[in-house]
C-alpha positions in Angstrom: 63.8 -17.7 -253.8 64.2 -13.9 -253.4 64.6 -11.8 -250.3 61.1 -10.5 -250.7 59.7 -14.0 -250.8 61.6 -15.1 -247.7 60.6 -12.1 -245.7 56.9 -12.3 -246.8 56.8 -16.0 -245.7 57.8 -14.8 -242.1 58.8 -18.4 -241.1 62.5 -18.6 -241.2 64.6 -21.7 -241.6 68.3 -21.7 -240.9 68.9 -21.7 -244.7 66.6 -18.6 -245.1 68.6 -16.8 -242.4 71.9 -17.7 -243.9 70.7 -16.4 -247.3 69.5 -13.1 -245.8 72.8 -12.6 -243.8 74.8 -13.4 -246.9 73.1 -11.8 -249.9 75.1 -9.1 -251.8 72.0 -7.8 -253.6 71.5 -4.1 -252.5 67.8 -4.4 -253.2 67.4 -7.4 -250.8 69.6 -5.7 -248.2 67.5 -2.5 -248.3 64.3 -4.5 -248.1 65.6 -6.3 -245.0 66.3 -3.1 -243.1 63.1 -1.5 -244.3 61.0 -4.4 -243.0 62.9 -4.5 -239.7 62.2 -0.8 -239.1 58.6 -1.3 -239.9 58.5 -4.2 -237.5 60.1 -2.0 -234.8 57.4 0.7 -235.3 54.6 -1.9 -235.3 55.6 -3.9 -232.2 57.6 -1.5 -230.0 56.8 1.9 -231.5 59.0 4.8 -232.6 60.4 5.2 -229.0 64.1 4.8 -228.0 64.6 4.1 -224.3 67.7 5.2 -222.3 69.6 3.0 -219.8 72.3 4.8 -217.8 75.2 2.4 -217.8 77.3 2.2 -214.6 80.4 0.0 -214.9 80.9 -0.5 -211.2 84.0 -2.7 -211.1 86.5 -4.3 -213.5 87.5 -7.1 -211.0 86.7 -10.4 -212.6 87.2 -14.1 -211.7 86.8 -15.2 -215.2 89.5 -15.5 -217.9 87.6 -15.2 -221.2 90.1 -15.2 -224.0 88.6 -12.1 -225.7 88.0 -9.8 -222.7 90.2 -6.9 -221.7 89.3 -7.2 -218.0 90.0 -11.0 -217.9 91.6 -12.2 -214.7 95.0 -12.8 -216.3 95.4 -9.3 -217.8 97.8 -7.7 -215.3 98.0 -4.5 -217.3 94.6 -3.4 -216.1 94.2 -1.1 -213.1 91.5 -2.7 -211.1 88.8 -0.6 -209.4 85.4 -0.8 -207.6 83.2 2.2 -207.3 81.9 2.7 -203.8 78.2 1.8 -203.4 77.2 5.3 -202.3 78.8 6.7 -205.5 76.9 4.1 -207.6 73.7 5.3 -206.0 74.6 8.9 -206.7 75.2 8.0 -210.4 71.8 6.3 -210.5 70.2 9.4 -209.0 72.0 11.5 -211.7 70.5 9.3 -214.4 67.1 9.6 -212.8 67.3 13.4 -212.7 68.2 13.5 -216.3 65.1 11.6 -217.2 66.7 8.2 -217.9 64.0 5.6 -217.1 66.5 2.9 -216.1 70.1 2.1 -215.1 72.3 -0.8 -215.9 74.7 -2.0 -213.3 77.5 -3.9 -215.0 80.7 -5.4 -213.6 83.3 -8.1 -213.9 82.1 -11.4 -212.5 82.5 -12.0 -208.8 80.6 -14.5 -206.6 82.0 -13.7 -203.2 79.7 -12.8 -200.4 80.9 -9.2 -200.1 80.1 -8.6 -203.7 76.7 -10.3 -203.6 75.8 -8.3 -200.5 77.0 -5.0 -202.0 74.9 -5.5 -205.1 71.9 -6.3 -203.0 72.2 -3.2 -200.8 73.0 -1.0 -203.8 69.8 -2.1 -205.6 67.7 -1.6 -202.5 69.2 1.9 -202.0 68.5 3.0 -205.6 65.0 1.8 -205.3 64.4 3.6 -202.0 66.0 6.9 -203.0 64.2 7.1 -206.4 60.9 6.0 -205.0 60.9 2.9 -207.1 60.9 5.1 -210.2 64.1 3.8 -211.8 64.2 0.4 -213.5 67.3 -1.6 -212.6 69.1 -4.0 -215.0 72.0 -6.1 -213.8 74.8 -7.6 -215.9 77.1 -9.2 -213.4 77.8 -12.6 -214.9 77.1 -16.2 -213.8 75.7 -16.5 -210.3 73.8 -19.1 -208.3 70.0 -19.3 -208.5 69.9 -18.1 -204.9 71.9 -15.0 -205.7 69.7 -14.2 -208.7 66.7 -14.5 -206.3 68.2 -12.2 -203.7 68.9 -9.5 -206.3 65.5 -9.8 -207.8 63.8 -9.5 -204.4 66.0 -6.5 -203.7 64.5 -4.8 -206.7 66.4 -5.6 -209.9 64.0 -6.7 -212.6 66.2 -7.1 -215.7 69.3 -9.2 -216.2 71.6 -9.4 -219.2 73.8 -12.5 -219.6 75.3 -12.9 -223.1 75.7 -16.4 -224.4 78.4 -14.9 -226.8 77.7 -17.8 -229.2 75.0 -20.5 -229.1 77.4 -22.9 -230.7 79.0 -25.0 -227.9 82.1 -25.9 -230.0 82.7 -22.2 -230.9 82.1 -21.2 -227.3 85.0 -23.5 -226.2 87.4 -21.7 -228.5 86.8 -18.3 -226.9 87.1 -19.5 -223.3 89.8 -21.4 -221.4 89.0 -25.0 -220.7 89.6 -24.8 -216.9 86.2 -25.9 -215.6 85.0 -22.4 -214.9 83.8 -21.5 -218.4 81.2 -24.1 -219.2 78.5 -23.7 -221.9 76.2 -25.8 -219.8 76.5 -23.4 -216.9 75.7 -20.4 -219.1 72.5 -22.1 -220.3 71.6 -23.1 -216.7 72.0 -19.5 -215.5 69.8 -18.2 -218.3 67.1 -20.7 -217.3 67.4 -19.7 -213.7 67.0 -16.0 -214.6 63.8 -16.8 -216.5 62.5 -19.0 -213.7 63.2 -16.3 -211.1 61.1 -13.8 -213.1 63.7 -11.4 -214.6 63.2 -9.8 -218.0 66.0 -12.0 -219.4 68.5 -10.8 -222.0 71.3 -12.4 -223.9 73.3 -11.9 -227.0 76.3 -12.8 -229.1 79.5 -11.4 -230.5 79.5 -11.1 -234.3 82.6 -11.8 -236.4 84.5 -14.1 -234.1 87.4 -16.2 -235.5 86.0 -19.4 -236.9 82.4 -18.1 -236.8 80.3 -18.6 -239.9 77.1 -17.1 -241.1 75.5 -20.5 -240.3 76.5 -20.0 -236.6 74.8 -16.6 -236.7 71.6 -18.0 -238.1 71.6 -20.6 -235.3 72.0 -17.8 -232.8 68.8 -16.2 -234.0 67.0 -19.4 -233.8 68.4 -19.9 -230.3 67.0 -16.5 -229.2 63.6 -17.6 -230.4 63.8 -21.0 -228.8 64.9 -19.5 -225.5 62.0 -17.1 -225.6 64.4 -14.2 -224.8 63.0 -10.8 -223.8 66.1 -8.6 -224.5 68.9 -8.8 -227.0 72.4 -7.2 -226.6 74.8 -8.0 -229.3 77.5 -6.4 -231.5 80.6 -6.8 -233.5 83.7 -8.6 -232.1 86.5 -6.1 -231.5 89.8 -7.6 -230.4 91.6 -6.3 -227.3 95.4 -6.1 -227.8 96.2 -7.5 -224.3 94.2 -10.7 -224.7 95.0 -14.0 -226.4 92.3 -13.3 -229.1 93.8 -9.8 -229.6 96.9 -11.4 -231.0 95.0 -13.3 -233.8 96.1 -12.2 -237.3 93.7 -9.7 -238.8 93.1 -11.9 -241.8 91.6 -14.6 -239.5 88.6 -12.4 -238.7 86.2 -10.6 -240.9 86.9 -7.0 -241.8 85.4 -4.2 -239.7 83.0 -3.4 -242.6 81.8 -7.1 -242.6 81.4 -7.2 -238.8 79.4 -4.0 -238.8 77.2 -5.2 -241.7 76.6 -8.6 -240.1 75.7 -6.9 -236.8 73.2 -4.6 -238.5 71.6 -7.6 -240.3 71.5 -9.6 -237.0 69.6 -6.8 -235.3 67.2 -6.5 -238.3 66.5 -10.2 -238.3 66.1 -10.4 -234.5 63.5 -7.6 -234.8 61.6 -9.3 -237.6 61.7 -12.7 -235.9 61.2 -11.8 -232.2 59.0 -8.7 -232.9 58.3 -7.2 -229.4 61.6 -7.7 -227.6 64.1 -5.0 -226.6 67.2 -4.7 -228.7 70.2 -2.5 -227.7 72.2 -0.3 -230.1 75.5 -1.3 -228.6 78.5 0.9 -228.0 80.7 -1.5 -230.1 78.7 -0.4 -233.1 79.8 3.1 -232.6 83.4 2.0 -232.2 83.4 0.7 -235.8 81.3 3.5 -237.2 80.5 6.9 -235.6 76.9 6.5 -236.8 76.8 2.8 -235.8 74.2 3.2 -233.1 71.9 5.3 -235.2 72.2 2.7 -238.0 71.3 0.1 -235.4 68.0 2.0 -234.6 67.2 2.1 -238.3 67.7 -1.7 -238.3 65.3 -2.2 -235.4 67.1 -1.4 -232.1 65.2 0.5 -229.5 67.5 0.9 -226.5 70.5 3.2 -226.0 72.9 2.8 -223.0 74.5 6.2 -222.3 77.7 5.6 -220.2 77.4 7.1 -216.7 80.8 5.6 -215.5 83.2 8.3 -214.4 86.0 8.7 -216.9 88.8 7.7 -214.5 87.0 4.3 -214.1 85.7 4.0 -217.7 89.3 4.1 -219.1 89.9 0.8 -217.1 86.8 -0.9 -218.3 88.0 -1.6 -221.8 86.4 -5.0 -222.8 87.8 -4.3 -226.3 90.1 -1.8 -228.0 89.0 1.8 -229.0 85.9 1.8 -226.8 84.5 5.4 -226.9 85.2 7.4 -223.7 82.9 10.3 -224.5 80.7 11.5 -221.7 77.4 10.0 -223.0 75.4 11.4 -220.1 76.3 15.1 -220.7 73.5 17.4 -221.7 75.1 18.2 -225.0 75.4 14.5 -226.0 71.9 13.7 -224.9 70.5 16.7 -226.8 72.5 15.7 -229.9 71.1 12.2 -229.6 67.6 13.5 -229.2 68.0 15.7 -232.3 69.4 12.8 -234.4 66.6 10.5 -233.3 63.9 13.1 -233.9 65.2 13.6 -237.5 64.4 9.9 -238.0 60.9 10.2 -236.5 62.0 8.7 -233.2 61.4 10.1 -229.7 63.2 9.3 -226.5 61.2 7.6 -223.8 62.2 9.9 -220.9 61.2 8.7 -217.5 59.9 5.3 -218.8 61.3 1.9 -218.0 60.5 0.7 -221.5 60.0 -2.9 -220.5 59.8 -5.3 -223.4 56.2 -6.2 -224.3 57.4 -9.8 -224.9 58.1 -10.3 -221.2 54.5 -9.7 -220.1 53.2 -12.1 -222.7 55.7 -14.7 -221.5 55.1 -14.4 -217.8 51.3 -14.6 -218.4 52.0 -18.1 -219.8 54.6 -19.2 -217.2 54.6 -17.0 -214.1 57.3 -17.6 -211.5 56.4 -17.9 -207.8 58.3 -14.6 -207.1 56.3 -12.8 -209.8 53.1 -14.1 -208.2 54.3 -12.6 -204.9 54.7 -9.3 -206.7 51.3 -9.5 -208.2 52.7 -9.9 -211.7 52.1 -13.6 -212.3 48.5 -13.4 -213.5 46.9 -11.5 -216.3 48.6 -8.2 -217.1 46.0 -5.6 -217.4 46.2 -3.1 -220.3 48.0 0.0 -219.3 49.3 -1.4 -216.0 52.9 -1.0 -217.1 52.4 1.8 -219.7 54.4 4.3 -217.7 57.3 1.9 -217.3 
C-alpha cells in the first residue's frame, strides 16, 4: 500500500501509522504534510492563535528523570513570581492582543500554592473583564483542586502523558510511588469530567521509544477524545539522569525533529479540529521549527512572557531559547512569516478548539451546565473566543 492509499482511506491502524512515520519516500512524506495542512485549513482555518506563556515557578515536588527542574536538581536557582507580577504579565499579554495566557509551573499541591493559583486566576479574569482565556499547566492535582481552579475561571488545562506506553513511562520516572501512570490517566479523566478543554502530549525520541510507541500515542489521543495536543522532541538536560545517556542511545536531532513534524501532521489528520501547539522545543532543534510545525498542521504559538531572570532558571531541557518572544519586533516578525504562508494571527481571540464544543455537547459536566455551556452550543456563540 502507498502513502496516498493510506491517507485516502482516512481510517488508520497502528500499522498504517507506523508506515507513515517511517517511510523514507520523499513523495509520501510531502503528501503527508500537504494533506495535514489542508486538514488544518479545513477544520481550524488559516489562523494561528497566541498564548502568552508565564512560567510562574520552578519549584517542583516531582523528580522526573528527564526534567531540568526536577526536585533533586540542586543546581537550579528556585523562584516563584509574585501573584501581582503574574497578573501584570497577563495584562501585558492582553494589551498586546494575545487572546490567552498559559500559567505553567513545577508541580506543587500544598494549600498555599493551590490558593495562590485560585486567586491569581480570579484576578486575571477580573482585571481583563473576562477577555483573556486562561490555560493552566501545573501538573497532577486532586479532582477538588481542578474544580476550584475551573470555578475560579481557568478553562483549559495541559497535562502531558509524555508517553502512552506504561512500560516506557516507568523508564523516565523514578519508581517511588509518586510517579504513577495510573495517576496521570486519572488526572486526565478528572480534567475532562470537570469541564476543562483538556490537553495532553508526548515527548518524541525518548531512549527506548519506537515508532510503534508513537503510533500508539496517536491512537491514545483519539481514544481519550483529547481537545489539545502539546508535543515535541525529547531534548536531554545535562543535569538530569537522562541527560547522561550516551548520544547514540537516542535518535539524532534530525530524526527527532522529523518524527515530531510527522506526529503533528498525523494528529491533525486524525483528530481534525483539535488545537495543536508549535512547541518551543521544535525551535531549539531548528530555528524554523515552529514555522515548519504550522505547515504540518499546528495552529497555536506560545510566546514566552516570563521575565528573563526567571526564564533562565526554567530550563526543562538544554538550549531552550531565551529570546523575548513577547517583544514587538518578535511578534511582528512572526506575523510577517505567517502572512507569507497565508496564515493570520488571531489577535484578541481565545481560539478554543472546535472539538471541545462537540465533545461537551455529548457529555456535559455539571459545572459546564452551571455555566450554561452544557447544552447545545449555538452557532457563533464562541466565535469571538
